[in-house]
N, C-alpha and C positions, 0 to 999 in steps of 0.2 A: 574318408571325407574329412577335410580339416574343419575345425570349429572356429567360427569367427569370434574375435574378441570384441567387447563392447567399445563403442566410440566414446572417448572421454568428453569431447565437446558436447555430444548429444546428452550424456549423463548429467553434465553440469547445467545444460539448458533446462533439462527436465526438473532438476532439483530446484533451480531458481524459480521456475514456474510454480512448482508445488508450494514453496515457501511464500511466494507472493500471494498465491491463492489463499493459503491459510491465514496470512496477515490481514487479508481483506474480508475473510469470511466472518459471518456473525458469531458472537460469543457463544450462542446456543450450540453451534456445530463444532466448536473447538474446545468446549469445556472438558471433554474427555481426556485431552492431552495433559491437563494439570493433575490427573490422578496419580501419575508416577513421580511427581515432583518431590514429595516428602520422602519416599524410600530412597531416592537417589541422593538427596541431601544428607540423609542419615548415614549412608554408606561412605560418601566421599568427604564429608566435612572433617572427621577425625584425621583422615589421611592427609588432607590439605594442611591442617595445623601441624602435623608431624613433619611434613616436608618443609614447611616454612621455618620451623625451629632448626632443622638440620642445615638449611641454607644460611641462617643467621649465625650458626656456630662456625661454619666454614668460611664465612666472609670476614675479612680483617676489620677491626674497629676503625671508624673514620668519623671525625667531628663533622657534624651537619651544620652548615651555615643557615641559620634561621633568623627569627625575629630578635633573639637575644643579641646576636652580633650587630644587627642593624641598630638596635637600641643603644648598645655600648658606643658605637661610632657616633651616634647622634648626641649622646651625653658628653662624650669627649669634645665634640665640636662646640657644644653649648658652653662647656667649662672654659674653653679657649676664648670664646666670644665674650663671656662675662669677665674673664681676667683682663682682656683688652679694654673693655669698657671701664673697669675699675681703675686701671692705670690712667686712662684718659680723664676720668673724673678727678682723680688725685692731682693730675697736672693742672686741670682747670681750677681746682680749689687753691692750689699754690699761687697761680696767677692772680686769682681774685683777692687772695689775702695780701699779696704784694701790692695790688692796685689800691686796695682799701688803705693800706699803710701810706702809700704815696699821696693819695688824695687827702688823707688826714694831715700830712705834712704841709701840703699846699694850702689847706684851709688855715692852718696856723700861720704860715708865712705871709699869705695875702690878706687874711681877715675876711674872706668872702665865703659865705655859706652858699652852697650850690646843691642842686638836685640833678640826678642822672636818669635818663630814660633810654632803654635799649631800642634800637631801630634796625630795620632790615632793608637792604637794597631791593627795589622792585624793578628798576629800569636804569639804564645808563644812557645819558644824553651826551654823546661824544662831541658833537658840534658845539655845544654850549659849555663844555668843561664842567659838567655837573652830573649828579646822580639823583634819582628820585628815591625817597625813603618812605617807609610806613612805620610808625603812625605819624599823625599830624597834630594840628592845634587842639583837637578834642582830647588828646592824651596829655596835653600840657606843653607841647613843643612850641617854642617861640622863635621869631626871627632873631638872628645873631647868636643862636645856640651853637656851641662849639662841638664838633664831632671828633671823637677820639677813637683810635683803634682799640678793640678789646685786648685786655692783658697788658696795657701800658698807658702812657700819657701822650702818645704820638698824635698830633693834630692831623685830621683828614681833611677838614674843611669847615665852612661856616654856613649855617642855614640862612638862605636869602629869601625864602618864601615858605609859609606854613598854611596850607589849606586845611579844612577840617579833618581829612583822612590821611593826607600825605604831606611830605616836606621836601623842599628842593635844597640840595646841598651842593654848594660850589666848592670844587676841589682846590686844595692848597697850592698845587703845582701848576694850575692853569694860569696863563698870562693875563687873562681877563679877571682874575681874582681880585675882589675888593674887600678890604683895602689892599692896594697893590704893593705897598711897602710895609715891612715889619721890622722893628728893632728887636734883636735877640741878644741875650746874654749867654756867653760861652763859658761852660764849666767843664771840669774833667769828666770822663765817662762814668765814674762811680760816685761823683759828689752828689749828696742829697741836700737839696736846699731846705733849710729849716728856719731861716730868719732873713730879714732884709739886710742885716749887717753883712752877711756874706756877699750879697749882691753888689754892694758898693765897691768891692775889691775885684770884681770880675770884669773882663773886657766885654765890649758890646760892639755889634756890627749891624748894619742895615741891609736887609735882604729883600730881593724881589724874585718872583717865580720866572723860570725860563721857558716854561711850556714843554720841557723835555724831561720832566720828572725830578727836577732839582730846583734849588734856590741858590742865588748867587749874590755876593757882595763884591761889586766890581772895583771899588776904590777903598781898600782898607789900609789905613796908615801902617807903614812897615813896622813901627814900634808895637802896634797891637797885633799885627799878623805874626810877628816873631814870637809872641806869647801864646799862640795857638798851636795845637797839634792835631793831626789827623785822628779821628775817633772821638774828639771832644763833642759833648752834647750841647746843642743850641736850644735855648728856651725863649719863649715870648716874654718880653718885658717892654711893653709899648702901651702908653696911655691912650693912644687912639684905638686900640683894640678893646673888645669887651673884657670886663673884669674877670669873667669866668675863664678867659683864655690865659691869664697871666701865669707864667712859669710852666705852662704846658710845652711839650717838646715839638720843635720844628724839624729836627733831624740831627744828623751827625756830620761833622766836618770830614769831607772825603778828599778834598784837594785844596792845596794852597799854592797858587801859581804866581809867577812874576808877570808884570805888565810892562807896557812901554814906558810907564812912569817909574823911575827907580825908587821913588818914595812911597809907592803904593803896591799892594798885591791884591790878587783876586782870590776870594774864598768861596768854595763850592760846598753847599750843604745838601745832603740827600736824606729824605725821610726814611725812617727805619722801616716803615710799611708803605708800599706803593698805594696811594689813595685810589687809583683806578681799579685796583684789584680787590678791595675790601668787599665782603658780603654782608657784614653787619658792623654797626658802630654803636658807641655810647654818646648820646647827646647830653652835653653838660651846659647848664644854664643857672643863673642865680635863683635863689628862692624868691618868693613873691616880695618879701620884705626888702630885698636888695635889688629888685628889678629896676628901680628908678635910676640907679647909678651904674647899670650894667654896661653902658656904652652903646 
């Protein structure tokens, strides 16, 4: 008579039921099972350590990527970031040093003591050709303060209104800009104005904004136009403008064109910095002692 073999599924089911029953049974009934724990550990623990050492010896060495690698990558990224910041700060320092030197030359040439207040754009009023800045009158900003682009002497516009917290800046290239006309003196691109003696020998042109990002002099005498070159710097030299604006940059000559009149030419001047795109400016105005004659 053949002997029946045990059913694996039945054995598995019985085992699961027994384990489940033991896990749910009270600790008083299952305490006897812990009696054999210590002898078993004492026998198999040394064997487990020996097998682990043998496996480590047979396994080839391999660097393990851990916290050290992550820290190294983070440090390298931080070093690169600090180097970039250092280069940026050095460039800003060079620009500021050049600006201080240029402002000092202007002070000597014009005899006007000025103060400068940094301001940040907070709104763009496209329809009125202006931008709104912060701060305002509480910080010392006054009407007719001249806004220049950071890092140079390029005029951005003139403050037309100063409330306690904000200022309204009318952009240089807008057709509604007041005053609408400005007399500029044209100098070579690298000429530094150091005295009024130089100014007497330089050509002058009268410009007005076009509303398209440029200034234009429509009727420049041909004898004056022939003395100009593309790339020349044009600076304010106009008694109707505030004194703090004198010899600041209007832009560079970008085109000299013929007109229908053979004795006259058209000169187009483009600001070095687009006034519509500036995010921050320096507001330049006379010191209190000179405010009365500031224009």
